VOPAGU-2260 file (C-alpha; in pm, 1 decimal, decimal comma):
REM VOPAGU-2260
SITE   aa  ch    i         X         Y         Z
SITE  MET   A    0   -1901,9   -1997,5   -1735,4
SITE  LEU   A    1   -1569,0   -1844,8   -1630,5
SITE  ASP   A    2   -1453,7   -1783,8   -1986,5
SITE  VAL   A    3   -1506,4   -1415,0   -1915,8
SITE  LEU   A    4   -1196,7   -1445,8   -1692,9
SITE  TYR   A    5    -997,7   -1705,8   -1886,0
SITE  TYR   A    6    -992,3   -1519,9   -2216,8
SITE  PRO   A    7    -869,3   -1179,6   -2084,4
SITE  VAL   A    8    -595,5   -1342,2   -1873,9
SITE  SER   A    9    -477,2   -1563,6   -2158,5
SITE  ALA   A   10    -493,9   -1267,8   -2400,6
SITE  LEU   A   11    -272,2   -1052,7   -2179,3
SITE  MET   A   12     -27,0   -1338,2   -2137,9
SITE  TRP   A   13     -34,1   -1393,9   -2517,6
SITE  VAL   A   14      56,7   -1028,1   -2583,1
SITE  TRP   A   15     360,8   -1038,0   -2355,6
SITE  HIS   A   16     478,7   -1376,3   -2488,5
SITE  THR   A   17     450,0   -1254,4   -2845,7
SITE  LEU   A   18     668,0    -952,7   -2763,2
SITE  PHE   A   19     935,2   -1151,7   -2578,1
SITE  ALA   A   20     931,4   -1428,2   -2841,8
SITE  LEU   A   21    1054,0   -1174,3   -3098,3
SITE  VAL   A   22    1379,1   -1152,8   -2903,0
SITE  LEU   A   23    1412,1   -1486,1   -2720,0
SITE  GLY   A   24    1228,6   -1723,7   -2950,9
SITE  PRO   A   25     876,9   -1873,0   -2926,4
SITE  SER   A   26     984,1   -2188,5   -2737,3
SITE  SER   A   27    1209,9   -2006,7   -2489,9
SITE  GLY   A   28    1130,2   -2086,3   -2128,8
SITE  LEU   A   29    1249,6   -1739,5   -2031,2
SITE  ALA   A   30    1004,3   -1579,5   -2276,9
SITE  TRP   A   31     714,4   -1771,3   -2123,0
SITE  ALA   A   32     833,3   -1694,5   -1769,0
SITE  LEU   A   33     858,9   -1324,7   -1849,3
SITE  SER   A   34     509,2   -1332,1   -1998,1
SITE  VAL   A   35     378,1   -1450,9   -1659,7
SITE  VAL   A   36     583,3   -1190,4   -1472,2
SITE  PHE   A   37     465,1    -902,9   -1691,5
SITE  LEU   A   38     108,7   -1029,2   -1673,4
SITE  VAL   A   39     130,1    -972,9   -1296,4
SITE  LEU   A   40     299,7    -635,1   -1335,4
SITE  THR   A   41      33,4    -516,6   -1579,6
SITE  LEU   A   42    -252,6    -618,7   -1352,3
SITE  ARG   A   43     -91,4    -462,0   -1044,7
SITE  ALA   A   44     -23,4    -138,9   -1232,8
SITE  LEU   A   45    -392,8    -122,2   -1322,9
SITE  MET   A   46    -479,9    -174,2    -955,4
SITE  ILE   A   47    -266,2     104,5    -806,2
SITE  LYS   A   48    -567,9     328,4    -749,7
SITE  LEU   A   49    -755,0      43,3    -580,6
SITE  PHE   A   50    -454,2     -16,9    -355,5
SITE  LEU   A   51    -450,4     348,8    -249,7
SITE  VAL   A   52    -822,8     328,6    -173,3
SITE  GLN   A   53    -755,2      18,3      35,0
SITE  MET   A   54    -476,7     182,4     236,2
SITE  ARG   A   55    -670,0     503,4     297,4
SITE  SER   A   56    -978,0     309,8     405,2
SITE  ALA   A   57    -767,7     109,5     649,6
SITE  ARG   A   58    -612,7     428,2     791,9
SITE  ALA   A   59    -954,1     590,1     825,9
SITE  MET   A   60   -1090,9     283,9    1004,5
SITE  ARG   A   61    -799,3     290,4    1248,8
SITE  ALA   A   62    -860,2     659,8    1314,8
SITE  LEU   A   63   -1223,7     581,0    1402,7
SITE  SER   A   64   -1127,2     310,4    1652,3
SITE  PRO   A   65   -1199,1     522,8    1965,9
SITE  GLN   A   66   -1546,8     616,0    1839,1
SITE  LEU   A   67   -1620,3     255,7    1740,5
SITE  THR   A   68   -1512,4     134,5    2083,2
SITE  GLU   A   69   -1741,7     389,0    2246,1
SITE  LEU   A   70   -2031,4     270,7    2029,2
SITE  ARG   A   71   -1964,3     -89,1    2128,1
SITE  LYS   A   72   -1972,9       7,0    2494,4
SITE  ARG   A   73   -2293,8     204,9    2450,6
SITE  TYR   A   74   -2489,7     -31,4    2224,7
SITE  GLY   A   75   -2322,4    -363,7    2296,6
SITE  ASP   A   76   -2652,7    -528,7    2385,3
SITE  ASP   A   77   -2840,3    -394,9    2081,1
SITE  ARG   A   78   -2672,0    -532,1    1768,2
SITE  ARG   A   79   -2912,2    -361,3    1530,4
SITE  ARG   A   80   -2858,9     -18,2    1685,5
SITE  LEU   A   81   -2483,4     -80,2    1697,1
SITE  ALA   A   82   -2478,3    -163,6    1324,4
SITE  GLU   A   83   -2685,0     146,1    1241,0
SITE  GLU   A   84   -2466,8     380,3    1447,3
SITE  THR   A   85   -2149,6     224,9    1304,3
SITE  GLN   A   86   -2269,4     276,1     947,1
SITE  LYS   A   87   -2372,7     630,5    1031,1
SITE  LEU   A   88   -2028,5     706,8    1174,2
SITE  GLN   A   89   -1857,3     560,2     869,6
SITE  ARG   A   90   -2076,3     757,5     628,9
SITE  THR   A   91   -2011,1    1078,7     821,8
SITE  HIS   A   92   -1634,9    1036,3     782,8
SITE  GLY   A   93   -1651,7     898,0     427,2
SITE  VAL   A   94   -1518,0     554,2     522,5
SITE  ASN   A   95   -1603,3     249,8     313,0
SITE  PRO   A   96   -1513,7     -72,7     499,7
SITE  LEU   A   97   -1533,8    -269,1     174,2
SITE  GLY   A   98   -1260,0     -54,9      20,4
SITE  ALA   A   99    -994,1    -265,8     193,7
SITE  LEU   A  100   -1130,9    -582,2      27,9
SITE  VAL   A  101   -1147,4    -463,1    -332,9
SITE  PRO   A  102    -785,1    -549,6    -435,0
SITE  ALA   A  103    -816,4    -899,4    -289,2
SITE  LEU   A  104   -1151,7    -951,9    -459,4
SITE  VAL   A  105    -989,8    -857,8    -791,5
SITE  GLN   A  106    -673,3   -1066,1    -749,5
SITE  VAL   A  107    -840,2   -1393,2    -648,5
SITE  PRO   A  108   -1030,5   -1441,1    -979,9
SITE  VAL   A  109    -717,3   -1348,9   -1175,0
SITE  PHE   A  110    -512,4   -1602,6    -978,6
SITE  LEU   A  111    -770,1   -1878,2   -1040,3
SITE  ALA   A  112    -795,9   -1788,4   -1409,0
SITE  LEU   A  113    -417,8   -1800,4   -1456,4
SITE  LEU   A  114    -400,4   -2132,8   -1271,9
SITE  HIS   A  115    -666,5   -2277,8   -1500,4
SITE  VAL   A  116    -501,4   -2150,5   -1819,6
SITE  LEU   A  117    -160,6   -2288,6   -1717,6
SITE  ARG   A  118    -296,2   -2631,5   -1630,2
SITE  TYR   A  119    -503,2   -2639,6   -1948,6
SITE  PHE   A  120    -190,2   -2638,4   -2164,0
SITE  ASN   A  121    -123,7   -2999,2   -2060,0
SITE  ARG   A  122    -457,4   -3174,0   -2011,8
SITE  PRO   A  123    -443,2   -3498,8   -1814,8
SITE  GLY   A  124    -508,7   -3813,9   -2014,9
SITE  LEU   A  125    -386,1   -3672,3   -2346,0
SITE  THR   A  126     -55,7   -3727,0   -2518,8
SITE  PHE   A  127     183,5   -3452,0   -2616,8
SITE  GLU   A  128      60,0   -3449,9   -2976,7
SITE  GLN   A  129    -303,2   -3439,9   -2871,6
SITE  ASN   A  130    -246,8   -3144,5   -2634,2
SITE  ALA   A  131     -39,3   -2961,8   -2894,4
SITE  ALA   A  132    -324,9   -2983,9   -3143,5
SITE  ILE   A  133    -587,4   -2822,2   -2914,6
SITE  PRO   A  134    -603,8   -2442,0   -2870,0
SITE  ASN   A  135    -592,3   -2301,4   -2519,0
SITE  TYR   A  136    -830,6   -2004,7   -2521,5
SITE  VAL   A  137    -639,8   -1726,7   -2702,6
SITE  PHE   A  138    -332,6   -1945,9   -2762,9
SITE  GLY   A  139    -332,0   -2136,8   -3090,7
SITE  PRO   A  140    -195,2   -2491,7   -3137,3
SITE  ALA   A  141     149,4   -2362,6   -3238,1
SITE  GLN   A  142     184,8   -2162,1   -2915,4
SITE  VAL   A  143      52,1   -2451,7   -2709,4
SITE  ARG   A  144     325,6   -2669,4   -2857,3
SITE  SER   A  145     591,3   -2406,8   -2785,0
SITE  PHE   A  146     470,2   -2381,4   -2422,9
SITE  LEU   A  147     490,6   -2760,1   -2379,2
SITE  GLU   A  148     841,1   -2764,0   -2524,1
SITE  ALA   A  149     962,6   -2464,3   -2321,9
SITE  ARG   A  150    1185,7   -2526,7   -2019,4
SITE  LEU   A  151    1292,7   -2296,9   -1738,6
SITE  PHE   A  152    1628,1   -2438,5   -1622,7
SITE  GLY   A  153    1511,8   -2781,7   -1741,5
SITE  ALA   A  154    1160,4   -2774,5   -1586,4
SITE  PRO   A  155     827,6   -2716,2   -1769,4
SITE  LEU   A  156     643,1   -2407,7   -1650,4
SITE  SER   A  157     316,0   -2592,4   -1586,3
SITE  ALA   A  158     479,0   -2876,1   -1388,8
SITE  TRP   A  159     457,7   -2905,9   -1010,8
SITE  ILE   A  160     662,4   -3101,3    -758,5
SITE  HIS   A  161     441,5   -3405,9    -704,8
SITE  MET   A  162     309,9   -3415,9   -1061,6
SITE  PRO   A  163     259,3   -3776,6   -1182,3
SITE  GLN   A  164     544,5   -3904,0   -1392,6
SITE  ASP   A  165     319,7   -3982,2   -1690,2
SITE  LEU   A  166     217,2   -3615,3   -1701,4
SITE  LEU   A  167     580,5   -3508,5   -1675,6
SITE  ASP   A  168     663,0   -3730,1   -1971,9
SITE  SER   A  169     378,4   -3576,7   -2175,2
SITE  PHE   A  170     569,0   -3249,0   -2219,1
SITE  GLY   A  171     732,5   -3377,8   -2536,2
SITE  ARG   A  172    1027,6   -3556,6   -2377,8
SITE  HIS   A  173    1123,2   -3715,3   -2047,6
SITE  VAL   A  174    1139,0   -3478,5   -1749,4
SITE  ASP   A  175    1312,6   -3576,8   -1426,6
SITE  ARG   A  176    1132,9   -3476,8   -1108,0
SITE  ILE   A  177    1457,3   -3340,8    -965,6
SITE  ASP   A  178    1459,1   -3079,9   -1243,6
SITE  VAL   A  179    1119,9   -2956,6   -1122,8
SITE  VAL   A  180    1230,5   -2958,0    -757,1
SITE  VAL   A  181    1548,3   -2759,8    -832,4
SITE  VAL   A  182    1343,4   -2480,7    -990,2
SITE  ALA   A  183    1032,4   -2491,6    -770,6
SITE  VAL   A  184    1194,9   -2495,4    -425,1
SITE  PRO   A  185    1401,4   -2173,9    -466,7
SITE  LEU   A  186    1094,5   -1999,5    -609,1
SITE  MET   A  187     889,2   -2115,6    -308,4
SITE  VAL   A  188    1150,5   -1991,6     -62,6
SITE  LEU   A  189    1183,7   -1653,2    -233,6
SITE  ALA   A  190     805,5   -1613,9    -252,7
SITE  ALA   A  191     775,4   -1704,5     117,6
SITE  VAL   A  192    1044,7   -1449,9     213,6
SITE  ALA   A  193     872,5   -1177,8       9,7
SITE  THR   A  194     540,4   -1267,1     174,2
SITE  HIS   A  195     700,9   -1248,0     519,9
SITE  LEU   A  196     852,5    -906,3     453,2
SITE  THR   A  197     523,8    -775,9     312,4
SITE  ALA   A  198     325,7    -895,4     615,6
SITE  ARG   A  199     584,5    -749,5     856,7
SITE  ALA   A  200     574,0    -410,5     684,0
SITE  SER   A  201     195,3    -407,0     699,0
SITE  LEU   A  202     194,3    -504,2    1066,8
SITE  ARG   A  203     454,4    -237,9    1149,2
SITE  GLN   A  204     247,0      26,4     972,5
SITE  GLN   A  205     -63,6     -72,3    1166,8
SITE  ALA   A  206     128,9     -45,9    1493,7
SITE  THR   A  207     282,7     296,5    1424,7
SITE  ALA   A  208      28,8     475,3    1204,0
SITE  ALA   A  209    -249,9     486,3    1458,8
SITE  PRO   A  210    -148,5     458,6    1824,6
SITE  VAL   A  211    -510,7     532,6    1917,5
SITE  GLU   A  212    -602,5     188,9    1794,6
SITE  ALA   A  213    -400,6      30,2    2071,3
SITE  ALA   A  214    -570,6     255,3    2322,1
SITE  ALA   A  215    -908,0     168,8    2173,9
SITE  GLY   A  216    -817,1    -189,4    2235,0
SITE  PRO   A  217    -831,7    -475,9    1994,3
SITE  THR   A  218    -865,0    -799,4    2186,7
SITE  ASP   A  219    -557,0    -987,3    2298,2
SITE  THR   A  220    -653,1   -1278,7    2073,9
SITE  ALA   A  221    -674,9   -1052,0    1770,1
SITE  MET   A  222    -337,0    -896,2    1850,5
SITE  ARG   A  223    -173,3   -1238,1    1882,4
SITE  ILE   A  224    -317,7   -1347,2    1549,2
SITE  MET   A  225    -196,0   -1026,6    1383,1
SITE  ARG   A  226     155,0   -1083,0    1515,7
SITE  LEU   A  227     154,8   -1435,1    1372,2
SITE  THR   A  228      52,7   -1333,3    1020,0
SITE  PRO   A  229     414,8   -1269,9     904,2
SITE  TRP   A  230     477,4   -1637,9     976,0
SITE  ILE   A  231     142,1   -1793,0     881,8
SITE  PHE   A  232     125,4   -1644,7     531,5
SITE  PRO   A  233     475,0   -1764,3     424,3
SITE  LEU   A  234     396,3   -2107,1     565,9
SITE  GLY   A  235      92,4   -2120,3     339,2
SITE  VAL   A  236     313,8   -2041,9      38,8
SITE  LEU   A  237     558,3   -2320,7     129,0
SITE  LEU   A  238     287,4   -2578,4     193,7
SITE  GLY   A  239     103,5   -2480,8    -123,1
SITE  GLY   A  240     416,8   -2517,8    -332,7
SITE  LEU   A  241     507,4   -2852,6    -176,0
SITE  PHE   A  242     174,4   -3030,6    -155,3
SITE  ALA   A  243     -75,2   -2846,8    -379,7
SITE  ALA   A  244     -85,4   -2875,0    -758,1
SITE  PHE   A  245      62,4   -2529,0    -810,3
SITE  PRO   A  246     277,9   -2510,2   -1125,1
SITE  ILE   A  247     610,9   -2333,0   -1143,3
SITE  ALA   A  248     445,0   -2045,5   -1329,7
SITE  ILE   A  249     211,9   -1993,1   -1031,6
SITE  LEU   A  250     515,2   -1971,6    -802,5
SITE  LEU   A  251     648,5   -1703,3   -1037,1
SITE  TYR   A  252     313,3   -1528,4   -1004,3
SITE  TRP   A  253     336,1   -1536,4    -622,5
SITE  LEU   A  254     693,4   -1412,3    -616,9
SITE  THR   A  255     628,7   -1124,8    -857,8
SITE  ASN   A  256     305,0   -1026,1    -688,0
SITE  ASN   A  257     461,6   -1014,3    -339,1
SITE  LEU   A  258     767,2    -823,1    -457,7
SITE  TRP   A  259     538,1    -565,4    -617,9
SITE  THR   A  260     335,0    -538,6    -296,8
SITE  LEU   A  261     651,4    -496,7     -87,5
SITE  VAL   A  262     785,4    -210,1    -301,0
SITE  GLN   A  263     443,9     -47,4    -332,3
SITE  GLN   A  264     387,2     -60,5      43,5
SITE  ARG   A  265     721,5     103,5     108,3
SITE  ILE   A  266     646,3     390,8    -129,2
SITE  VAL   A  267     290,6     445,2      -4,3
SITE  PHE   A  268     386,5     423,5     364,6
SITE  ARG   A  269     655,2     686,8     312,5
SITE  ARG   A  270     400,0     908,5     141,4
SITE  PHE   A  271     156,7     866,8     429,8
SITE  ALA   A  272     433,6     943,1     680,9
SITE  ALA   A  273     515,5    1264,9     493,3
SITE  GLU   A  274     146,1    1362,3     496,8
SITE  ASP   A  275     125,3    1300,0     870,7
SITE  ALA   A  276     439,1    1506,0     932,0
SITE  ALA   A  277     302,4    1794,3     725,4
SITE  ARG   A  278     -30,8    1776,9     907,0
SITE  SER   A  279     135,7    1782,7    1250,3
SITE  ALA   A  280     354,8    2078,3    1146,2
SITE  ILE   A  281      54,7    2304,5    1075,3
SITE  PRO   A  282     -12,4    2401,6    1443,5
SITE  VAL   A  283     356,7    2483,0    1493,8
SITE  ALA   A  284     352,6    2712,7    1191,0
SITE  ALA   A  285      38,2    2883,5    1318,7
SITE  VAL   A  286     199,3    2952,7    1657,5
SITE  ALA   A  287     508,9    3090,1    1486,9
SITE  ALA   A  288     292,6    3323,6    1278,8
SITE  VAL   A  289     115,1    3453,6    1590,0
SITE  VAL   A  290     446,8    3521,1    1761,9
SITE  ALA   A  291     578,3    3700,7    1453,9
SITE  VAL   A  292     291,0    3952,6    1449,9
SITE  ALA   A  293     283,0    4014,1    1826,7
SITE  PRO   A  294     258,9    4389,0    1917,0
SITE  GLU   A  295     568,1    4569,1    2038,8
SITE  PRO   A  296     586,5    4631,2    2412,9
SITE  VAL   A  297     435,4    4952,0    2553,9
SITE  GLU   A  298     678,2    5185,2    2729,4
SITE  PRO   A  299     585,9    5205,1    3099,4
SITE  VAL   A  300     470,3    5540,9    3237,0
SITE  PRO   A  301     684,3    5666,0    3529,3
SITE  ALA   A  302     505,5    5679,0    3860,4
SITE  LEU   A  303     421,0    6023,2    4010,4
SITE  ARG   A  304     578,1    6140,4    4331,4
SITE  PRO   A  305     345,6    6203,7    4620,6
SITE  GLY   A  306     190,2    6551,6    4595,0
SITE  ALA   A  307     300,6    6608,4    4232,8
SITE  LYS   A  308      50,5    6753,5    3989,8
SITE  PRO   A  309     -35,3    6522,9    3696,4
SITE  VAL   A  310      74,4    6649,7    3358,4
SITE  ARG   A  311    -174,0    6622,9    3075,6
SITE  PRO   A  312     -22,5    6559,7    2732,5
SITE  SER   A  313     -71,9    6832,4    2480,7
SITE  ALA   A  314    -249,6    6776,1    2150,3
SITE  ARG   A  315      82,7    6771,0    1966,0
SITE  ALA   A  316     223,6    6509,1    2201,6
SITE  ALA   A  317     -89,3    6297,8    2161,4
SITE  ARG   A  318     -35,3    6292,6    1783,9
SITE  ARG   A  319     334,9    6206,4    1820,7
SITE  PRO   A  320     425,5    5856,7    1682,9
SITE  THR   A  321     509,5    5592,1    1938,4
SITE  SER   A  322     781,1    5407,8    1745,9
SITE  ALA   A  323    1137,4    5420,1    1865,8
SITE  ALA   A  324    1254,2    5604,1    1552,8
SITE  SER   A  325     987,4    5870,8    1594,2
SITE  ARG   A  326    1074,9    5922,8    1960,1
SITE  THR   A  327    1440,3    5965,3    1864,6
SITE  GLY   A  328    1351,9    6211,5    1594,9
SITE  GLY   A  329    1131,9    6406,2    1837,9
SITE  LYS   A  330    1410,4    6432,8    2092,0
SITE  ALA   A  331    1647,5    6561,0    1825,7
SITE  ALA   A  332    1396,3    6825,9    1720,3
SITE  ALA   A  333    1344,9    6930,7    2080,8
SITE  GLY   A  334    1718,8    6970,3    2119,8
SITE  ARG   A  335    1731,6    7206,3    1824,4
SITE  ARG   A  336    1454,8    7421,2    1974,1
SITE  GLY   A  337    1652,8    7463,5    2289,3
SITE  PRO   A  338    1564,7    7405,4    2650,1
SITE  ALA   A  339    1200,7    7428,5    2746,1
SITE  ARG   A  340    1085,4    7734,8    2939,5
SITE  ARG   A  341    1047,8    7671,9    3303,8
SITE  ARG   A  342     733,6    7767,7    3479,6
């Protein structure tokens, strides 16, 4: 039923292994490891647009926090009206709350498909020769054999820490559990560290990108849970690697995926910060433009002495320019005409 997922994932992994096998050899553990790494990189590159949609949807939702809080206060007792008004507000501002879930909904099936394909190389209950004679979706028997014979620093890529010893011995030759532990534990630690840094960066962005969200007021319980996510997520990686049947290749998947997310978050957050800075600089530029075109000050008219007769300007004086250069030129011309006749 899930072959629609298994075949594309195995095909993409087959393409990358075929390319790296030309240089490193078909049974090279490094070639198989790089095929898993570049499988992740290819999928994440195809999902860049979805990631941007996710981040912009999250920012838009944070910007609407004050309005959503006001709706909750107004229609808290009427859940149906609250849902209708919330959807109306989101449609008005072009916000799709499901946009933040799309990347996760895409990655979970890919993760499960890769896990199935990796474990299907070495089927329980079969010997090495029997597994090597059965195709694994896109992979033919020859590539299945090369995968079973491949070692990454002495450990098979589809082995996990508490794998039964009879399964470890079915990889073509005897495999010591310590060889699996030596490779799996550093990968678990690195994947956990990358997960921690990714969660911290996301939490920091949520705290600084929208201060109005704090004013709008998520509950104290929600805030405490959010602050614990940089520690809960890495703990899940460590426990999964230690106690779940996650092969070494899956640990490579986790590490590569979290490193990609960390770098991508850093680039996108910087881009958003630059957009916010440019948006906040627009009012300052508008004020500067208004100041630049402000009219020049009007020269004050001297006050008349008591009893003096007001002097009406002549038609020529009314047409005289008011700029400083024109006034200077007029004075020079008056000097050439000589002193004015006294009345």
